[in-house]
N, C-alpha and C positions, 0 to 999 in steps of 0.2 A: 504494500499500500505506499501511497505517495502522501507526506505530510507536508505543511508549510506551517509555518510558527507566526502568532499574532505578535504585534509590538509589545503588548503586554507580557508575554511570555519572554520576549526578549529581554526588557527590563529585571522580570523575574528571575532570569536567570544569574544575569550580574548581582542583583541585591540580595539573592540567597545562594552567590557563590556555588552556584550548581554549574559544574562541567559542561558544555554544549554538548563534548562526545558522550557524556553519561546519559543525557537526554535521548540523542539521539541511538542509541543501546537499546534502553527501553521501548523506543519506538519501533526498532528494528525487529526485537526478537526480547519481545516482555514475557514474563516470567508469570503473569496473569492480565487478562484483558475483563474487569468488571463493569457491567452495566449500571451508569450512574442515573440518569433520568433519560426520556426520551431523547432520542440524538447525540447523547454525550457518554462516552467510554473512558474510563480508568486504564490505561495501560501503566503495569506496574511491577517492579520489580524490587527486589532488596538487592542494596547497593553498600559496597565499603566506602565509607569518605575518609577524610584526613583521621591520624591515628586507628586507623583500623574499625572504626564505630561504624556498627550496621545500620543503616536506615532504610525505610521504604520511599523508593522515589517515585512520584505518581504526576503521570503527565494526563489532561483532561482533554478529551479531543470531540471535538464536531464530527463526527463524520458524513452530514448529511450534504457535503458539499464534497468535490474530484478539486483538485487535492485535501484529504480532511485537513482541518484547521486544529493546530495545538490550541487551546485559549488559554492554559496556563499551566504550569509544573510546578511542584513542591517536595521535600523532603521530611518525613517523616521520623522519630522514633516507636512513635506507636504504633507498630508495624499490625499487633492482635486487633486493635481497631479495624483494620481497611482489610489485612489478609482472609482470603476464603479460603478454606480448607477442601480438597475435592471428595 
């Protein structure tokens, strides 16, 4: 799937110090894709950041357009809140 990044995502990557390469990896090969609400999905993977700390990196994607639009991205240490067991 092809993606384009919103201006908001570009700003959030800088502000939250999320490497663009990490976001691209989550979009290309997410560990999970979760339906958030109609037309929006969370692409998410557990990723090690600085100091070896594990975070959940989430990208919220509007897939009702082509290419799909990444509307925001963030990392959270509250993995169990968002992670879905199979």
